[in-house]
C-alpha positions as CSV (number, residue, x, y, z in Angstrom):
1,M,88.0,98.6,93.5
2,S,89.8,98.0,90.4
3,L,90.0,99.3,87.1
4,I,91.3,96.3,85.8
5,P,88.2,94.0,85.3
6,S,88.3,90.2,86.9
7,F,87.5,87.3,85.2
8,F,89.0,84.9,88.2
9,G,87.3,86.1,90.9
10,N,90.1,88.8,92.8
11,I,92.5,88.0,91.4
12,S,93.3,90.8,89.8
13,S,93.5,93.2,92.5
14,I,96.9,91.7,92.8
15,F,98.1,92.5,89.7
16,D,96.4,96.2,89.6
17,P,98.4,99.1,91.2
18,L,95.2,101.5,90.9
19,S,92.9,98.9,93.1
20,L,91.9,99.8,96.7
21,D,91.7,96.7,97.9
22,L,93.5,94.6,100.7
23,W,94.9,91.4,99.2
24,D,93.8,88.0,101.6
25,P,96.7,85.4,100.5
26,F,93.9,83.5,102.2
27,E,91.2,83.7,99.7
28,A,91.5,80.7,97.7
29,V,90.7,78.7,100.8
30,K,87.4,80.3,100.8
31,S,86.4,79.7,97.2
32,P,84.1,77.1,96.6
33,F,86.2,74.0,95.9
34,F,86.9,74.5,99.8
35,R,83.8,75.1,100.8
36,D,83.6,72.1,103.5
37,I,86.7,74.2,105.2
38,G,85.5,76.6,108.0
39,H,82.0,78.1,108.2
40,F,82.5,80.0,104.8
41,S,79.7,79.1,102.6
42,R,78.8,79.7,98.8
43,D,75.9,82.3,99.5
44,D,78.5,84.5,101.5
45,A,80.7,84.8,98.6
46,T,77.6,85.7,97.2
47,A,76.8,88.3,99.6
48,I,80.6,89.6,100.1
49,A,80.7,89.6,96.0
50,N,77.0,91.4,95.7
51,T,78.0,94.2,98.2
52,Q,79.2,96.6,96.2
53,F,81.0,100.4,97.3
54,D,81.7,103.8,95.6
55,W,84.7,105.7,96.9
56,K,84.9,109.7,96.2
57,E,87.1,111.8,97.2
58,I,86.1,115.4,97.5
59,S,88.1,118.4,98.6
60,D,88.0,118.0,102.2
61,A,86.6,113.9,102.7
62,H,86.7,110.7,101.5
63,I,83.1,109.5,101.0
64,F,82.0,105.9,100.4
65,K,78.3,104.7,99.5
66,A,76.8,101.8,99.3
67,D,73.7,100.4,98.8
68,L,71.9,98.1,101.3
69,P,68.5,97.3,100.9
70,S,66.0,96.4,104.0
71,L,69.3,96.2,106.6
72,K,68.9,98.4,109.7
73,K,71.8,100.5,111.1
74,E,72.3,97.6,113.9
75,E,72.7,95.2,111.5
76,V,76.0,97.1,110.2
77,K,78.9,97.2,111.8
78,I,82.1,99.8,110.4
79,E,85.8,100.1,112.3
80,V,88.9,101.6,111.9
81,E,91.7,99.1,112.3
82,D,95.3,98.5,112.3
83,G,95.3,102.5,112.2
84,R,94.0,103.1,108.7
85,V,92.0,100.1,107.2
86,L,88.2,100.7,107.2
87,Q,86.4,97.7,107.8
88,I,82.5,97.8,106.9
89,S,80.4,94.5,107.8
90,G,77.2,93.5,108.4
91,E,74.7,89.9,107.8
92,R,71.2,90.0,105.2
93,K,69.5,87.6,107.3
94,K,67.8,84.6,105.6
95,E,63.7,84.9,105.4
96,E,61.8,82.7,107.9
97,E,60.0,80.2,106.1
98,E,57.0,78.9,106.9
99,K,56.0,75.3,106.3
100,N,53.7,75.3,103.6
101,D,55.5,78.3,101.7
102,K,56.5,77.1,97.5
103,W,59.1,79.4,96.7
104,H,59.7,79.8,93.1
105,R,62.5,81.7,92.9
106,I,65.1,83.1,95.2
107,E,67.4,85.5,93.6
108,R,68.2,88.3,96.5
109,S,71.5,87.6,98.3
110,R,71.8,86.9,101.8
111,G,74.8,86.3,104.0
112,K,77.7,88.0,105.3
113,F,79.3,90.6,103.7
114,L,83.1,92.1,104.5
115,R,84.8,95.2,102.7
116,R,88.0,96.5,104.2
117,F,89.8,100.0,102.0
118,R,93.0,101.0,103.0
119,L,92.5,105.0,103.7
120,P,95.6,107.1,103.4
121,E,97.9,109.1,105.5
122,N,95.9,112.0,104.9
123,A,92.9,110.6,106.5
124,K,91.0,111.4,109.7
125,V,90.5,107.9,111.2
126,E,89.2,109.4,114.8
127,E,86.1,111.5,112.8
128,V,84.3,108.9,110.6
129,K,80.9,109.3,110.8
130,A,78.4,107.2,109.2
131,T,74.8,107.4,108.4
132,M,72.0,105.2,106.7
133,D,69.1,106.3,105.0
134,S,66.8,105.2,102.6
135,G,69.2,101.6,102.5
136,V,72.3,103.7,101.5
137,L,75.1,103.8,103.7
138,T,77.4,106.6,103.6
139,V,80.7,107.0,105.1
140,T,82.2,109.9,105.6
141,V,86.2,110.1,106.7
142,P,87.4,113.7,106.9
143,K,90.7,114.7,105.5
144,Q,93.6,116.4,107.3
145,P,94.0,119.9,105.4
146,Q,96.9,120.2,103.3
147,P,100.0,122.1,105.0
148,K,100.7,124.8,103.1
149,P,104.9,125.2,102.1
150,E,106.7,127.4,103.8
151,V,108.1,130.1,101.6
152,R,110.8,132.7,102.6
153,A,112.5,135.3,100.8
154,I,116.2,135.1,100.2
155,E,117.8,138.4,100.0
156,I,120.7,138.5,97.0
157,Y,123.7,140.3,97.8
158,G,126.6,141.8,95.5
């Protein structure tokens, strides 16, 4: 999640100190110029690019929301890896085509999506909860309470 607009794909998040996306040094290999390498296709890139998340922090939790219309909860996978990296992935399957169908336009994205967020140290990763309601995925990551500073009175002599 970057506050700097990106004209060249995800490259601006490398230099953006407010970016919450994880940088992938091999991202260039996945570009359309290298589309024949591996299993990454242009449709996959479109689906990944179109899966946008909101991340807000409230007093006791971090809340992530994404619009995932037509996806069922079984088609979305949520994991915490490397201790503090929240990974959300899934796949929007291609619609079955009949032999006699005549398509005029295909604009809905399809394919796999994957987003990663580095969670702050105060996140309780063992208590992550997720819900899916009317095509909106909500992931709640509770926060550990801030420890109250210990105040000790010092007696003044003299």
